[in-house]
C-alpha positions in Angstrom: 0.0 0.0 0.0 1.3 3.4 -0.9 1.8 6.0 1.8 -0.6 8.8 1.6 1.0 12.2 2.1 -0.9 14.5 4.4 -0.4 18.1 3.4 -0.4 20.6 6.2 -3.0 23.3 5.6 -1.4 26.7 5.7 -3.1 29.3 7.7 -4.6 32.1 5.6 -2.7 35.4 5.6 -5.0 37.8 7.4 -5.0 41.5 7.2 -3.7 41.8 10.8 -0.6 39.7 9.9 0.1 41.8 6.8 0.0 44.9 8.9 2.3 43.3 11.5 4.8 42.2 8.8 4.8 45.7 7.2 5.4 47.3 10.6 8.2 44.9 11.4 9.8 45.6 8.0 9.6 49.3 8.5 11.1 49.0 12.0 14.0 46.9 10.6 14.6 49.5 7.9 14.7 52.4 10.4 17.3 50.4 12.4 19.5 49.0 9.6 19.7 52.1 7.4 21.2 54.5 10.1 23.6 51.9 11.3 24.8 51.0 7.8 25.0 54.7 6.9 27.3 55.3 9.9 29.6 52.5 8.7 29.7 53.9 5.2 30.3 57.5 6.4 33.2 56.4 8.6 35.3 55.5 5.6 34.6 58.7 3.6 37.0 61.6 3.2 35.8 64.9 4.7 35.3 66.5 1.3 32.7 63.8 0.3 30.3 64.9 3.1 29.5 68.2 1.3 27.8 66.4 -1.6 24.9 64.0 -1.4 24.9 62.0 1.9 23.8 58.8 0.0 26.7 58.6 -2.4 29.1 55.8 -1.7 32.7 56.7 -0.9 35.2 56.9 -3.8 37.6 54.7 -1.9 37.8 53.3 1.6 39.6 55.8 3.8 40.8 54.0 7.0 42.8 57.1 8.1 39.7 58.3 9.9 40.0 55.4 12.4 43.7 56.1 12.9 43.0 59.8 13.5 40.1 59.1 15.8 42.2 56.6 17.8 45.3 58.9 18.2 44.0 62.5 18.1 41.0 61.9 20.4 42.7 59.3 22.6 40.0 56.7 21.8 42.4 53.9 22.8 42.7 55.3 26.4 39.0 55.7 26.6 38.4 52.2 25.4 40.8 50.8 28.1 38.9 52.8 30.7 35.6 51.4 29.4 36.9 47.9 29.6 38.1 48.3 33.1 34.9 49.9 34.4 32.7 47.4 32.6 34.7 44.4 33.9 34.7 45.7 37.5 31.0 46.5 37.4 30.1 43.1 36.1 32.3 41.4 38.7 30.7 43.4 41.6 27.2 42.9 40.2 27.6 39.1 39.9 29.3 38.7 43.3 26.6 40.7 45.1 23.4 39.8 43.2 23.8 36.0 42.9 23.9 35.3 46.7 21.3 37.9 47.3 18.9 36.5 44.7 19.5 33.0 45.9 18.7 33.8 49.5 15.6 35.9 48.8 14.2 33.3 46.5 14.9 30.1 48.4 14.7 31.0 52.0 11.9 32.5 54.1 12.8 34.8 57.0 11.1 37.7 58.8 12.3 40.5 56.6 12.4 38.6 53.3 9.2 40.2 51.9 10.5 43.6 52.9 13.8 43.1 50.9 11.9 41.7 48.0 9.6 44.7 47.8 12.5 47.0 48.3 14.4 45.6 45.3 11.2 45.5 43.3 10.6 49.2 44.0 14.1 49.9 42.6 12.9 48.8 39.2 10.8 52.0 39.0 13.7 54.3 39.7 15.2 56.0 36.6 18.9 56.3 37.1 19.1 59.6 35.2 17.0 61.2 37.9 19.4 60.4 40.8 22.7 61.3 39.1 22.9 64.7 40.7 22.1 63.4 44.2 24.8 60.7 43.7 27.3 63.4 42.6 26.5 65.7 45.5 26.9 62.8 48.0 30.2 61.7 46.6 31.4 65.3 46.4 30.6 65.9 50.1 32.4 62.7 51.0 35.4 63.9 49.1 35.3 67.3 51.0 35.3 65.5 54.3 38.1 63.1 53.2 40.1 66.1 52.0 39.9 67.8 55.4 41.0 64.6 57.1 43.7 63.2 54.8 44.3 65.9 52.3 43.3 63.7 49.3 40.1 62.6 47.5 38.8 59.2 46.5 35.2 59.1 45.5 35.1 61.3 42.4 37.4 60.6 39.4 37.7 57.0 40.4 37.0 54.1 38.0 36.3 51.7 40.8 33.6 54.0 42.4 32.0 54.5 38.9 31.9 50.7 38.6 30.4 50.4 42.0 27.6 52.9 41.0 27.0 51.0 37.8 26.6 47.7 39.7 24.3 49.3 42.3 22.0 50.7 39.7 21.7 47.3 38.0 21.0 45.4 41.2 17.2 45.6 41.2 16.7 44.2 37.7 19.4 41.6 38.2 18.0 40.3 41.5 14.5 40.3 40.0 15.7 38.2 37.0 17.8 35.8 39.0 15.2 35.3 41.7 12.6 34.3 39.2 14.9 31.7 37.7 16.0 30.3 41.1 12.3 29.9 42.1 11.8 27.7 39.0 14.4 25.2 40.1 13.3 22.1 42.0 14.4 21.9 45.6 15.2 18.2 45.3 18.8 19.0 44.2 19.4 21.1 47.4 17.8 18.5 49.6 20.0 15.8 48.1 23.1 18.0 48.7 22.1 18.6 52.3 21.8 14.9 52.9 25.3 14.3 51.5 26.6 16.8 54.1 27.0 19.9 51.8 26.7 23.3 53.5 24.4 26.1 52.3 27.3 27.9 50.6 28.6 24.7 48.9 25.1 23.9 47.6 24.7 27.4 46.3 28.0 27.5 44.5 28.3 23.9 43.2 24.6 23.0 42.7 22.4 26.0 42.1 24.7 28.4 40.2 25.7 25.9 37.5 22.1 25.2 36.9 21.3 28.9 36.6 23.9 29.5 33.8 21.3 30.6 31.2 20.0 33.4 33.5 23.5 34.4 34.6 24.6 34.7 31.0 21.6 36.9 30.3 22.4 39.1 33.2 26.0 39.5 32.1 25.0 40.4 28.5 22.3 42.9 29.5 24.6 44.5 32.0 27.5 44.7 29.5 25.3 46.5 27.0 24.2 48.9 29.7 27.6 49.6 31.2 29.5 49.9 27.9 27.1 52.5 26.4 26.4 54.5 29.6 27.0 58.2 29.3 25.4 60.4 31.9 26.8 58.9 35.1 30.3 58.6 33.6 30.3 62.2 32.4 29.2 63.4 35.8 31.5 61.4 38.0 34.6 61.5 35.9 35.9 65.0 35.1 39.6 64.2 34.4 40.1 63.8 30.6 42.4 60.7 31.0 39.7 58.9 33.0 36.8 59.3 30.6 35.0 56.3 29.2 34.4 55.6 25.5 31.0 57.2 25.0 32.1 60.4 26.8 35.4 60.3 24.8 33.4 61.0 21.6 33.0 64.6 22.9 36.7 65.0 22.6 36.5 64.4 18.8 34.6 67.6 18.4 36.8 69.4 20.9 40.0 68.3 19.1 38.6 69.5 15.8 37.4 72.9 17.1 36.1 74.8 14.2 37.3 72.4 11.4 34.8 69.6 11.7 36.1 66.2 10.5 33.0 64.2 9.9 34.9 61.1 8.9 36.7 61.0 12.2 33.4 61.5 14.1 31.7 58.6 12.4 34.8 56.5 12.9 34.6 57.2 16.6 31.0 56.2 16.6 31.9 52.9 14.9 34.6 52.2 17.5 32.0 52.7 20.3 29.2 50.6 18.9 31.2 47.8 17.1 31.8 45.7 20.2 28.2 45.9 21.3 26.9 45.0 17.8 29.3 42.0 17.6 28.4 40.8 21.0 24.6 41.1 20.4 24.8 39.4 17.0 26.7 36.4 18.6 24.5 35.9 21.6 21.0 37.3 20.7 19.5 33.8 20.9 20.9 33.1 24.4 19.8 36.6 25.4 16.1 36.0 24.6 16.3 32.4 25.8 17.7 33.5 29.2 15.0 36.1 29.6 12.3 33.5 28.9 13.8 30.9 31.2 14.6 33.4 33.9 12.5 36.3 35.2 9.3 35.2 33.6 8.7 32.1 35.9 7.0 32.2 39.2 7.8 35.7 40.2 5.2 35.9 42.9 7.4 37.4 45.5 4.7 39.5 47.3 1.4 38.6 48.7 -1.8 40.3 47.5 -1.9 42.8 50.3 1.7 43.9 49.7 1.0 44.3 46.0 -2.0 46.4 46.7 0.0 48.7 49.0 2.7 49.1 46.4 0.3 49.8 43.6 -1.5 52.3 45.8 1.7 54.2 46.5 2.6 54.3 42.8 -0.9 55.5 41.9 -0.9 58.2 44.6 2.5 59.5 43.4 1.3 59.6 39.8 -1.9 61.3 40.8 -0.1 64.0 42.9 2.4 64.6 40.1 -0.4 64.9 37.5 -2.4 67.4 39.5 0.8 69.4 40.2 1.6 69.5 36.5 -1.9 70.8 35.7 -1.6 73.5 38.3 1.8 74.6 37.1 0.6 74.6 33.5 -2.3 76.9 34.3 0.1 79.4 35.8 2.4 79.5 32.8 1.2 81.1 29.6 2.4 79.8 26.3 3.3 76.5 24.7 5.3 75.4 27.7 2.4 75.8 30.0 0.1 74.0 27.6 2.5 71.0 27.3 2.7 70.8 31.1 -1.1 70.7 31.4 -1.3 68.1 28.7 1.3 66.0 30.5 -0.8 66.2 33.7 -4.0 65.3 31.9 -2.3 62.4 30.3 -1.2 61.1 33.7 -4.8 61.3 35.0 -6.2 59.6 31.9 -3.6 56.9 32.3 -4.8 56.3 35.9 -8.4 56.2 34.8 -7.6 53.7 32.1 -5.7 51.6 34.6 -8.6 51.4 37.0 -11.1 50.8 34.3 -9.0 47.8 33.1 -8.4 46.4 36.5 -11.8 46.8 38.1 -14.2 46.6 35.3 
């Protein structure tokens, strides 16, 4: 008897799928074209920039990279970025792994408090606390200068790495905690029966099993630390200590009135090339680790604690929205109108939230 082939019926292409595909293609174009244009512009001579921006270079001009590397000290800035990123990743892993393990696998009196505290850190935008961090470190340096005659906290790569690691702790602990909760406790119980201590079980049993989530944390943190600009610019004022993104400013400063566009784009390529290579190589592991990690069993708060936290956030948004409306009414002109619209948008968002939650 001959085998009958069963053809799989293809799902019809609906209008919604077509719209999604078109939007994805447009999104890809808006990302690929600027990145490709930067690479092409980095090998153009300066005179070619005064014509059409879409014309390909007459020849590949690698002197732009040499000038950017030497004249703007991009080599020194890259070394500083490597040091800061490596230190920040080391501090982050050493601190967050034990913390996430303890908060996810052990129950003690203040465990919910610490879980809520780290969860609240997810809502803090780092850009808003740069100035308080700078003022705090500056005051510590003033006190240290009076006591010892020297400074330590500003213009220090280790302190910058410590700030980076601190700002990344909430998300890292959230992600790792979710993954640790998804692991069965049978492995730990077997290790305890064999006489292993808590520390030995954590290091030799749990951490190797959590490699996908740890890799995801390292990759996300690397991308964040390598491209960070605001904190580095604020805490490092000495030119020889600046990191790579901040060092791009020196390209314009070195050129003064004679702008060398080729050197500027070569500097951009030097900054983003390591990130692009890393992301292309590990993008599958990145998304896989996110799926396996922080999206499983992240119920770290009881219902009452969640309601209190949501209530606090709603109250803050409501007060800020009302304040924006009041400020906007006092200011005449476009700025006042935009402020009022921002406040109204906040109130509309709250109404939509309550309508969706309690309908």
